C-alpha positions in Angstrom: 150.2 118.1 83.5 147.4 115.6 84.0 149.2 114.1 87.0 149.3 117.5 88.9 145.6 118.1 88.1 144.7 114.6 89.4 146.8 115.2 92.6 145.1 118.6 93.1 141.6 117.1 92.7 142.4 114.3 95.1 143.8 116.8 97.7 140.7 119.0 97.3 138.3 116.0 97.6 140.2 114.7 100.7 139.9 118.1 102.3 136.2 118.3 101.5 135.6 114.8 103.0 137.5 115.8 106.1 135.6 119.1 106.5 132.2 117.3 106.0 133.1 114.7 108.6 134.1 117.4 111.1 130.9 119.3 110.4 128.8 116.2 110.8 130.4 115.4 114.2 129.7 118.9 115.4 126.0 118.7 114.3 125.6 115.3 115.9 126.9 116.5 119.2 124.5 119.4 119.1 121.6 117.1 118.2 122.4 114.7 121.1 122.6 117.7 123.5 119.2 118.9 122.2 117.6 115.5 122.7 119.1 115.0 126.2 118.2 118.5 127.5 114.9 118.8 129.3 114.8 122.6 129.2 116.5 125.4 127.4 118.7 126.1 130.5 120.0 122.5 130.4 120.8 122.9 126.7 122.8 126.0 127.4 124.7 124.3 130.2 125.4 121.2 128.0 126.8 123.3 125.2 128.9 125.4 127.7 130.2 122.1 129.1 131.3 121.0 125.6 133.2 124.2 125.0 134.9 124.2 128.4 138.4 122.7 128.6 139.3 120.7 131.7 142.8 120.9 133.0 144.0 117.8 134.9 146.7 118.3 137.4 149.1 115.4 137.8 148.9 113.5 141.1 151.5 114.2 143.7 154.3 111.7 143.9 155.5 109.9 147.0 158.5 112.2 147.1 156.2 115.2 147.7 154.4 113.6 150.6 155.7 113.4 154.2 154.1 111.1 156.8 152.6 113.1 159.7 154.6 111.1 162.2 157.9 112.3 160.8 157.3 116.0 161.3 157.1 118.1 164.5 154.2 120.2 165.6 156.1 123.4 164.6 156.7 122.1 161.1 153.1 121.1 160.8 151.9 124.5 161.8 154.4 126.1 159.4 153.3 124.1 156.4 149.6 123.4 156.9 148.4 126.3 158.9 150.8 128.9 157.5 152.0 130.0 160.9 155.7 130.6 161.6 
């Protein structure tokens, strides 16, 4: 019985420490944004930038690229300009 209570207390304390750490990081980020911003508009932009996720597209491989000297003018017009 005492072992389960001890395990429960340890789990609750670990969760509390994790939550406090997460909350402190969030507050520190907000404090740094407030210190760095020179106006209220900048502060809004900094907080929006923190909330925005950036998607990175993988670079094209060498298989996707074709040297310009290897294609004809018609193929160039078809692929680049969209003409057929």
